[in-house]
C-alpha positions as CSV (number, residue, x, y, z in Angstrom):
1,M,8.0,113.0,149.3
2,R,6.0,113.7,153.2
3,E,8.2,116.2,154.8
4,L,10.6,114.7,157.5
5,R,9.2,114.2,160.7
6,E,10.7,113.3,163.8
7,V,9.8,110.1,164.6
8,A,12.3,110.1,168.2
9,D,15.4,112.2,169.3
10,G,17.1,112.7,166.3
11,V,14.8,109.9,164.1
12,L,13.7,111.4,161.3
13,V,11.4,109.9,158.3
14,A,10.3,110.8,155.0
15,T,7.9,108.7,153.6
16,S,7.6,108.1,149.6
17,R,4.8,108.3,147.5
18,R,5.5,105.2,145.9
19,Y,4.6,102.3,148.1
20,A,4.9,104.5,151.1
21,T,8.6,103.7,151.0
22,T,10.5,105.4,154.3
23,S,13.9,107.2,154.3
24,T,15.4,107.8,157.5
25,V,17.9,110.1,158.8
26,V,19.8,109.5,162.2
27,V,20.9,112.5,163.2
28,S,23.8,113.8,166.1
29,G,24.9,117.3,166.1
30,D,24.9,118.3,162.7
31,Q,26.3,115.0,161.2
32,A,23.4,112.4,160.1
33,V,23.5,109.0,158.7
34,L,20.9,108.3,155.5
35,V,19.4,105.0,156.2
36,D,17.7,103.4,152.8
37,P,17.2,107.0,151.0
38,A,14.7,106.7,148.6
39,W,12.5,107.0,145.6
40,D,11.8,109.1,142.7
41,P,14.9,111.6,141.7
42,D,12.9,114.1,143.1
43,E,12.5,113.2,146.4
44,L,16.1,112.1,146.5
45,A,17.2,115.7,145.8
46,A,14.0,116.7,148.3
47,L,16.0,114.8,150.7
48,A,19.2,116.5,149.9
49,D,17.4,120.1,150.3
50,A,16.1,118.8,153.6
51,A,19.8,118.3,154.6
52,D,21.0,121.3,154.1
53,K,18.0,123.1,156.0
54,L,18.9,121.6,158.6
55,G,22.3,122.2,158.3
56,L,23.6,118.3,158.0
57,S,26.7,117.1,156.7
58,I,26.0,113.6,155.5
59,A,28.3,111.3,157.5
60,A,27.2,107.9,156.0
61,G,24.5,105.7,154.2
62,L,23.3,102.7,155.2
63,S,21.3,99.9,153.0
64,T,19.1,97.4,155.0
65,H,19.2,95.0,151.5
66,A,20.0,94.2,148.3
67,H,17.1,95.4,146.2
68,H,16.6,98.0,144.1
69,D,14.7,100.5,146.2
70,H,17.0,100.5,149.2
71,L,20.1,100.9,147.6
72,L,19.3,104.5,146.2
73,W,22.0,107.6,146.2
74,H,22.1,111.1,145.2
75,P,25.8,112.8,144.2
76,R,24.5,115.5,146.5
77,F,24.9,113.1,149.8
78,G,28.5,113.5,149.2
79,E,31.1,110.3,148.5
80,V,30.7,109.2,152.1
81,P,30.8,105.7,152.7
82,R,27.6,103.0,152.2
83,W,27.2,100.8,154.5
84,A,25.5,97.2,154.6
85,S,25.7,93.3,155.5
86,R,28.4,91.2,153.5
87,Q,25.8,89.3,152.2
88,T,23.7,92.7,151.1
89,V,27.4,93.9,149.5
90,R,27.9,90.9,147.6
91,L,24.2,90.5,145.8
92,A,24.3,94.5,145.3
93,T,27.5,94.3,143.8
94,E,27.2,90.3,141.4
95,H,23.7,91.8,140.4
96,R,23.7,95.2,139.8
97,D,23.0,95.8,136.6
98,E,19.7,93.7,136.8
99,L,18.4,96.0,139.8
100,L,19.2,99.1,138.2
101,A,17.1,98.0,135.3
102,A,14.8,97.4,138.3
103,L,14.1,101.2,138.4
104,G,12.6,101.4,135.2
105,P,13.9,103.1,132.2
106,G,14.7,106.6,131.8
107,W,16.4,106.0,135.4
108,P,18.9,109.5,135.5
109,A,22.7,108.9,134.8
110,E,24.0,110.7,137.6
111,L,22.3,108.5,139.6
112,A,22.8,105.2,138.2
113,E,26.2,106.3,138.9
114,V,26.0,105.7,142.5
115,F,23.6,103.5,142.7
116,G,24.0,100.1,144.5
117,R,27.8,101.8,145.6
118,V,27.6,99.5,149.4
119,S,30.7,98.4,151.1
120,V,31.1,96.0,154.1
121,A,29.5,97.6,157.6
122,E,31.7,99.1,160.2
123,P,30.8,100.1,163.8
124,D,29.4,103.5,165.0
125,P,29.1,106.1,162.3
126,F,29.5,108.6,164.4
127,G,32.6,107.6,166.6
128,N,30.3,107.7,169.3
129,S,30.4,104.7,171.2
130,D,27.7,106.1,173.2
131,D,24.8,106.4,170.5
132,P,26.2,103.6,168.4
133,I,24.5,101.7,165.4
134,V,23.9,98.6,165.4
135,L,23.3,96.2,162.5
136,V,20.8,92.7,163.6
137,V,21.2,90.9,160.6
138,H,19.5,87.9,159.0
139,D,17.6,85.8,156.2
140,G,14.2,86.7,156.3
141,H,13.2,89.2,153.7
142,A,16.6,88.5,151.5
143,P,20.1,87.8,151.8
144,G,21.8,89.9,154.3
145,H,18.8,91.7,155.3
146,S,19.6,94.0,158.3
147,A,17.8,95.5,160.5
148,I,18.9,99.0,162.4
149,W,18.9,99.0,166.0
150,L,19.9,102.2,167.7
151,P,19.8,101.5,171.2
152,A,20.7,104.7,172.8
153,R,17.4,106.2,171.2
154,G,15.4,103.2,171.5
155,V,14.3,103.1,167.7
156,L,14.3,99.8,165.7
157,L,14.8,100.6,161.7
158,A,13.0,97.6,160.6
159,G,14.1,97.3,156.8
160,D,11.0,95.5,154.9
161,M,9.5,93.9,157.8
162,L,7.4,94.3,160.5
163,S,4.7,96.8,158.3
164,D,1.7,97.9,158.8
165,L,1.0,97.7,154.9
166,E,2.7,94.8,153.5
167,L,2.0,91.2,154.9
168,P,5.2,89.3,155.6
169,L,7.1,88.9,152.2
170,P,9.6,86.2,152.3
171,H,11.3,86.9,149.1
172,D,14.7,85.3,149.2
173,P,15.0,82.0,150.1
174,D,11.5,81.5,149.2
175,D,10.3,79.8,152.3
176,L,9.3,80.5,155.6
177,H,11.9,79.1,157.6
178,A,14.2,82.0,156.9
179,Y,11.7,84.3,157.6
180,L,10.4,82.6,160.6
181,A,13.8,83.2,162.0
182,G,13.8,86.5,160.8
183,L,11.6,87.3,163.3
184,E,12.9,85.9,165.9
185,A,16.2,87.6,165.2
186,L,14.7,90.8,165.9
187,A,12.1,90.2,168.7
188,P,14.9,90.5,171.5
189,Y,15.1,94.3,169.9
190,V,11.2,94.8,169.2
191,A,10.9,94.3,172.9
192,R,13.6,96.8,173.7
193,A,12.2,99.5,171.2
194,S,9.8,102.6,171.7
195,V,9.9,103.5,168.1
196,L,9.5,101.3,164.8
197,V,10.2,102.5,161.4
198,P,9.3,99.7,158.5
199,G,10.7,99.9,155.4
200,H,7.0,100.8,153.7
201,G,4.2,102.4,155.9
202,T,4.2,103.8,159.0
203,P,6.3,104.1,162.4
204,T,5.0,103.3,165.4
205,T,5.0,103.3,169.3
206,D,3.7,100.1,169.2
207,P,6.8,97.8,167.9
208,A,5.5,94.4,169.7
209,G,2.1,94.9,168.1
210,R,3.7,94.8,165.1
211,L,5.5,91.8,165.3
212,D,2.0,90.0,167.0
213,T,0.2,90.8,163.7
214,D,3.1,89.5,161.9
215,R,3.9,85.8,163.9
216,C,0.1,85.4,164.1
217,Y,-0.9,85.9,160.3
218,L,1.8,83.8,160.0
219,D,0.6,80.9,162.2
220,A,-2.7,81.0,161.1
221,L,-1.4,80.6,157.6
222,I,1.0,77.2,158.7
223,A,-2.2,75.9,160.7
224,G,-3.7,75.5,157.2
225,I,-6.6,79.0,158.8
226,D,-7.6,82.4,157.0
227,P,-5.7,84.8,159.0
228,A,-7.7,87.3,157.8
229,D,-5.3,89.8,157.8
230,F,-6.3,93.6,157.1
231,R,-3.3,94.0,155.2
232,C,-4.4,91.5,152.5
233,G,-7.0,94.3,151.3
234,N,-4.3,96.6,150.5
235,P,-3.0,97.5,147.1
236,G,-0.9,94.2,145.6
237,M,-1.2,91.9,149.3
238,A,-4.0,89.7,147.6
239,E,-1.1,88.5,145.3
240,V,1.4,88.1,148.0
241,H,-1.1,86.7,150.3
242,E,-2.1,83.3,147.8
243,R,1.8,83.7,147.4
244,N,2.5,82.8,151.0
245,V,-0.8,80.8,151.5
246,Q,1.7,78.4,148.9
247,L,4.8,78.7,150.9
248,A,2.8,77.8,154.1
249,L,1.3,74.4,152.5
250,N,5.4,73.9,151.6
251,Y,6.4,74.5,155.2
252,R,3.5,72.0,156.5
253,S,4.6,69.3,153.8
254,G,8.4,69.6,154.0
């Protein structure tokens, strides 16, 4: 795991060695909210070490969606509220065993015990209406997928969308309608954001550029044009692109 890096006032991001997964720490005074802490056991422990070094007390956790790499936790973060959208909570509860299995064999028992223990989100984890944490819920990448909007800081945590490394991933529901609607749901927040943090990839000070890139890619696919997106050459993305081509074909014919 790379060191925590401040990308905006009180917003710190660490990037995992695995799939460039980001863990975001939102700081207010001596308290912090952890968003999607990930991924490997040593990296989760390193996040706890970093919080201790900074003198931070973990107030809450947030999971953007019910995929296995976004439901992780470590006992050292504490028995604090861990929140997600209502749909994410339902999926994380109903499919907990298969989501846990997706982490692979040998996942430590102490981490398995705290995996996916989320409940329906409540407002204002810091209890400060001047510095709210707002969930923007849509179904673009997964049912109940949440972006996290920090209006007082001008920061949008996009979850598994708007990545510079990954192509659009309309996992479930398996069509482009929900994904395009998700992009539209994010657009007003992108327009107001000065910093965007994707769930996988690199934070940016050009949120609008990320949105435009995804829109252009999908618009080209729907029109039957090769988008020649630079991300197609990244690991695993050739297969994703071929799947998206088929989804676009279904979209045109449906």
